[in-house]
C-alpha positions as CSV (number, residue, x, y, z in Angstrom):
1,X,-10.9,-5.3,-5.9
2,X,-12.9,-1.6,-6.2
3,X,-15.2,-2.4,-3.1
4,X,-11.9,-3.1,-0.5
5,X,-9.5,-0.4,-1.9
6,X,-13.4,2.4,-1.4
7,X,-13.8,0.5,2.2
8,X,-10.6,1.3,2.8
9,X,-10.3,4.2,1.9
10,X,-13.1,5.6,3.7
11,X,-12.2,3.4,6.6
12,X,-8.7,5.8,6.8
13,X,-10.1,8.7,6.6
14,X,-13.4,8.5,8.6
15,X,-15.0,11.5,9.0
16,X,-12.8,13.7,6.5
17,X,-14.8,11.4,3.7
18,X,-17.7,13.7,4.7
19,X,-15.1,17.2,4.1
20,X,-14.2,15.5,0.8
21,X,-17.2,14.9,-0.4
22,X,-18.5,18.6,0.6
23,X,-15.7,20.6,-1.6
24,X,-14.0,22.2,2.0
25,X,-10.8,19.2,1.4
26,X,-8.7,18.3,-1.9
27,X,-7.9,14.8,-1.5
28,X,-5.3,13.6,-3.6
29,X,-6.0,9.6,-4.0
30,X,-2.7,6.9,-4.9
31,X,-4.2,3.5,-5.6
32,X,-1.4,1.0,-5.2
33,X,-1.4,-2.5,-7.2
34,X,0.0,-5.3,-8.6
35,X,-2.6,-7.4,-10.0
36,X,-5.4,-5.0,-10.8
37,X,-8.7,-6.4,-11.9
38,X,-8.1,-9.8,-12.2
39,X,-11.1,-11.5,-12.2
40,X,-13.3,-9.2,-14.8
41,X,-10.0,-8.9,-16.8
42,X,-9.9,-12.6,-16.4
43,X,-13.5,-13.2,-17.4
44,X,-13.8,-10.1,-20.7
45,X,-10.8,-11.6,-22.5
46,X,-12.8,-15.4,-22.0
47,X,-15.8,-13.9,-23.1
48,X,-13.2,-12.4,-26.1
49,X,-11.9,-15.6,-27.1
50,X,-14.5,-17.2,-27.0
51,X,-16.9,-14.9,-29.3
52,X,-15.9,-11.7,-29.5
53,X,-19.0,-10.2,-30.4
54,X,-20.7,-11.9,-27.5
55,X,-17.7,-10.2,-24.9
56,X,-19.6,-7.4,-22.7
57,X,-18.4,-4.0,-22.5
58,X,-20.2,-3.8,-19.3
59,X,-17.0,-5.6,-18.4
60,X,-14.4,-3.9,-19.8
61,X,-14.2,-0.2,-17.5
62,X,-12.8,-2.8,-14.7
63,X,-10.7,-4.5,-16.2
64,X,-8.3,-1.0,-16.1
65,X,-5.7,-0.4,-13.9
66,X,-7.1,2.8,-12.5
67,X,-10.6,1.9,-12.3
68,X,-10.4,2.0,-8.2
69,X,-8.7,4.9,-7.9
70,X,-11.3,6.2,-10.4
71,X,-14.7,4.5,-8.4
72,X,-13.1,6.2,-5.1
73,X,-12.8,10.0,-6.8
74,X,-16.5,9.1,-8.1
75,X,-17.9,8.2,-4.6
76,X,-16.5,11.1,-2.6
77,X,-17.3,13.4,-5.6
78,X,-13.5,14.9,-5.7
79,X,-11.3,16.3,-8.8
80,X,-8.5,16.3,-6.8
81,X,-4.8,14.8,-8.0
82,X,-5.4,10.8,-8.5
83,X,-2.9,8.4,-9.4
84,X,-2.7,4.6,-9.8
85,X,0.5,2.8,-9.2
86,X,1.0,-0.4,-10.9
87,X,4.3,-2.6,-9.2
88,X,5.3,-5.3,-6.6
89,X,5.2,-4.7,-3.3
90,X,7.2,-2.1,-2.6
91,X,5.1,0.2,-5.2
92,X,3.1,0.9,-1.7
93,X,5.9,2.2,-0.3
94,X,6.1,4.5,-3.3
95,X,2.8,5.8,-2.8
96,X,3.7,7.0,0.1
97,X,6.6,9.4,-1.2
98,X,4.2,10.2,-3.6
99,X,1.9,11.7,-1.1
100,X,4.2,13.6,1.3
101,X,5.7,15.6,-2.4
102,X,1.7,15.9,-3.1
103,X,1.7,17.4,1.0
104,X,4.7,19.5,0.8
105,X,4.1,21.1,-3.0
106,X,1.0,21.9,-2.4
107,X,-1.4,19.6,-5.0
108,X,-3.7,18.7,-2.0
109,X,-4.3,19.3,1.8
110,X,-4.8,15.7,2.4
111,X,-3.8,12.2,0.6
112,X,-4.9,8.6,0.9
113,X,-3.0,5.8,0.0
114,X,-4.3,2.8,-0.8
115,X,-2.9,-0.7,-1.8
116,X,-5.4,-3.8,-3.0
117,X,-5.4,-6.9,-4.5
118,X,-8.3,-9.4,-5.3
119,X,-8.2,-13.7,-5.2
120,X,-8.1,-15.2,-8.7
121,X,-6.8,-18.7,-9.0
122,X,-4.3,-16.9,-12.0
123,X,-2.6,-15.0,-9.7
124,X,-2.7,-17.8,-6.7
125,X,-1.1,-20.6,-9.1
126,X,1.1,-18.1,-10.3
127,X,2.3,-17.1,-6.7
128,X,2.8,-20.9,-6.0
129,X,5.1,-21.2,-8.9
130,X,8.2,-18.7,-6.6
131,X,6.7,-20.0,-3.2
132,X,4.9,-22.8,-2.6
133,X,4.0,-22.5,1.1
134,X,2.3,-18.9,0.4
135,X,-1.4,-18.5,0.6
136,X,-2.8,-15.9,-2.1
137,X,-5.1,-12.9,0.3
138,X,-7.3,-10.1,-0.8
139,X,-7.5,-7.5,-0.1
140,X,-7.1,-3.8,0.5
141,X,-5.5,-1.8,3.5
142,X,-5.2,2.3,3.6
143,X,-3.2,5.3,5.1
144,X,-4.3,8.7,5.3
145,X,-1.5,11.8,5.2
146,X,-2.1,15.1,6.4
147,X,0.2,18.1,6.1
148,X,0.3,18.8,9.9
149,X,-1.1,17.4,12.6
150,X,-4.3,18.2,14.6
151,X,-2.6,18.6,18.1
152,X,-1.6,16.0,20.9
153,X,0.3,12.3,20.1
154,X,0.7,11.4,16.4
155,X,2.0,9.4,13.7
156,X,4.7,11.1,11.8
157,X,5.9,9.4,8.0
158,X,9.6,10.2,9.0
159,X,11.2,8.8,5.6
160,X,10.6,6.6,2.1
161,X,14.6,4.9,1.4
162,X,15.0,4.8,-2.7
163,X,14.3,1.6,-4.2
164,X,17.1,0.0,-5.0
165,X,17.6,-3.3,-7.4
166,X,18.9,-6.5,-8.8
167,X,20.5,-8.6,-6.6
168,X,17.7,-9.4,-4.0
169,X,20.2,-9.4,-1.0
170,X,22.5,-7.0,-1.8
171,X,19.8,-4.5,-2.4
172,X,18.2,-5.0,0.7
173,X,21.6,-4.5,2.3
174,X,21.5,-0.7,1.1
175,X,18.2,0.1,1.9
176,X,18.1,-1.5,5.2
177,X,21.1,1.1,5.2
178,X,19.6,4.4,4.6
179,X,16.9,3.1,7.8
180,X,18.4,4.0,11.0
181,X,19.1,1.2,13.5
182,X,17.2,2.1,16.2
183,X,16.9,1.5,19.8
184,X,15.0,-1.8,21.9
185,X,11.3,-0.2,21.7
186,X,11.3,-0.1,17.8
187,X,9.6,-1.8,15.8
188,X,9.7,-4.2,11.8
189,X,7.5,-5.4,10.0
190,X,9.8,-7.3,7.3
191,X,7.0,-8.7,3.8
192,X,9.8,-12.2,3.8
193,X,11.2,-14.0,7.0
194,X,14.9,-13.3,6.2
195,X,18.1,-12.1,7.9
196,X,18.3,-7.9,9.0
197,X,21.0,-6.6,10.6
198,X,18.8,-5.3,13.9
199,X,19.2,-8.2,16.6
200,X,16.7,-8.4,19.6
201,X,14.0,-5.8,17.9
202,X,10.0,-7.1,18.5
203,X,9.2,-8.1,14.5
204,X,6.0,-8.3,12.5
205,X,6.4,-10.6,9.6
206,X,4.3,-10.4,7.1
207,X,3.6,-14.1,6.8
208,X,0.7,-13.2,9.9
209,X,-0.9,-11.1,7.2
210,X,-1.2,-13.1,4.4
211,X,0.3,-12.7,0.7
212,X,-1.4,-10.0,-1.8
213,X,1.1,-8.1,-2.9
214,X,1.0,-3.8,-2.7
215,X,-1.9,-4.5,0.2
216,X,0.3,-7.1,2.0
217,X,2.4,-3.9,1.9
218,X,0.0,-1.5,3.2
219,X,-1.6,-4.3,5.9
220,X,2.2,-4.1,7.7
221,X,2.4,-0.3,7.4
222,X,-1.2,-0.2,8.6
223,X,0.2,-2.2,11.5
224,X,3.1,-0.7,12.9
225,X,1.3,2.2,13.2
226,X,-1.7,0.2,14.8
227,X,1.4,-0.9,17.1
228,X,2.9,3.0,17.9
229,X,-0.4,3.4,20.1
230,X,1.6,1.6,22.6
231,X,3.5,3.5,24.7
232,X,6.5,1.2,24.5
233,X,6.9,1.5,21.5
234,X,8.2,4.8,19.6
235,X,9.1,4.3,15.9
236,X,8.8,1.2,13.2
237,X,10.5,0.3,10.1
238,X,9.1,-1.7,7.4
239,X,11.5,-3.4,4.9
240,X,10.2,-4.7,2.0
241,X,11.8,-7.1,-1.0
242,X,9.1,-7.2,-3.7
243,X,8.7,-9.8,-5.7
244,X,10.5,-7.5,-8.7
245,X,13.6,-6.8,-6.8
246,X,12.7,-4.2,-5.5
247,X,14.0,-3.4,-2.5
248,X,12.1,0.0,-0.3
249,X,11.8,0.6,3.2
250,X,10.0,3.2,5.7
251,X,10.4,5.1,9.1
252,X,7.1,5.8,11.5
253,X,8.0,8.0,14.1
254,X,5.8,8.5,17.3
255,X,5.8,12.6,17.3
256,X,4.2,15.4,20.4
257,X,3.4,17.8,18.9
């Protein structure tokens, strides 16, 4: 999983990765995951259950949830603020809200938010208990947020809704109420095949991108931002109804600076 997270973050950062390494940019890091390092966790605890005296201590550091974010900070050589958020798919949008607050408060000059998951039979088997049609995926996606644009056209994180819990349908309705209905030239990215209050909109369902919990939400946001490069689209609404019955949304808009 750490390979996925570091790779996605470096792709999002582009040339600014070298600025972070040189100490020219204070970069905040927010890593989001639901299952964490499953493969190393399973290997380590399998050894513990078999014979605790021979369980390899080299495996244990990779079992903790914050290992990928730690690897990313170490690779970039940055001592700046670093968080790991653990939760369902909606946690990635919460990570965007955390990063935006850091930028507003001056805690960091830029923030990379990464959602990452890895494949393991334990997660795949658990997923099938809830949705037998779902195919568990692995990987990571990342967005790089800056406090100000360098000029020209850009994509802006306009809003992150509150997080609503309880009955999934009711929670989703509360979340949608905080997102503008928008116009026909706006995109909807949904994490499941569900009825939405906005008719006639261009929709990208999660099934196209795969089910990888926090990584799926990251892919939805990356897909939305890429789609907004098209002249025909001016905004995108992200709708996430997580497996923990959390409903949360976000809105990206195209801006001219």
